[in-house]
C-alpha positions in Angstrom: 16.1 65.3 18.6 15.7 66.5 22.2 12.3 66.0 23.8 10.9 67.8 26.8 7.7 66.5 28.4 5.6 68.9 30.3 2.6 68.1 32.4 1.3 71.6 33.0 -2.2 72.7 33.5 -1.3 76.1 32.1 0.1 76.8 28.6 3.8 76.3 28.0 5.6 79.7 28.2 8.3 81.0 25.9 11.1 80.4 28.4 10.6 76.7 28.0 11.0 77.0 24.3 14.1 79.2 24.7 15.6 76.8 27.2 15.0 73.8 24.9 16.6 75.8 22.0 19.6 76.4 24.2 19.9 72.7 24.9 19.5 71.9 21.2 22.5 74.2 20.5 24.5 72.9 23.4 24.2 69.2 22.4 24.2 69.8 18.6 20.8 68.3 18.1 18.9 68.9 14.9 15.5 69.7 16.5 13.4 69.5 19.6 9.9 68.4 20.6 7.7 69.6 23.4 5.3 67.0 24.5 2.5 68.3 26.7 -1.0 67.7 27.9 -1.5 71.5 27.5 -0.3 73.6 24.5 2.2 76.4 23.7 1.2 79.9 24.8 0.8 82.5 22.0 4.2 84.0 23.1 5.9 80.6 22.8 4.4 80.0 19.4 5.5 83.4 18.3 9.1 82.8 19.4 9.2 79.5 17.5 7.9 81.1 14.4 9.9 84.4 14.5 13.2 82.7 15.3 12.5 79.7 13.0 13.1 77.2 15.9 12.7 73.6 14.8 10.5 72.8 17.9 7.1 71.4 17.2 4.7 70.5 19.9 2.8 67.3 20.6 -0.2 68.4 22.6 -3.1 66.5 24.3 -4.8 65.8 20.9 -1.6 64.6 19.3 -1.0 62.3 22.3 -4.5 60.8 22.0 -3.9 60.1 18.3 -0.5 58.4 19.1 -2.2 56.2 21.7 -4.9 55.2 19.2 -2.4 54.4 16.5 -0.3 52.3 18.9 -3.4 50.3 19.7 -3.5 49.2 16.1 -1.2 46.2 15.3 1.6 46.9 12.8 1.2 50.7 13.0 3.6 53.3 14.2 3.7 57.0 15.0 5.5 59.2 12.6 5.9 63.0 12.9 5.4 65.0 9.8 7.8 67.8 9.2 
């Protein structure tokens, strides 16, 4: 899995998704993950859906959940597929 972290105030555009997909192909990764304090733009979400890219996002709310779980002893963070 390749991970891209983006600290943008604006939504993540489709070029970021396409770039990550190109990297996934280049390195033979199975999937990618965009971690952001923002979220994907509608166009970026549409690209992922239309082209069936295995690129989920972890947005601000997901990050908050991860931090809360990590504060609990003997817990971990697992991404559902």
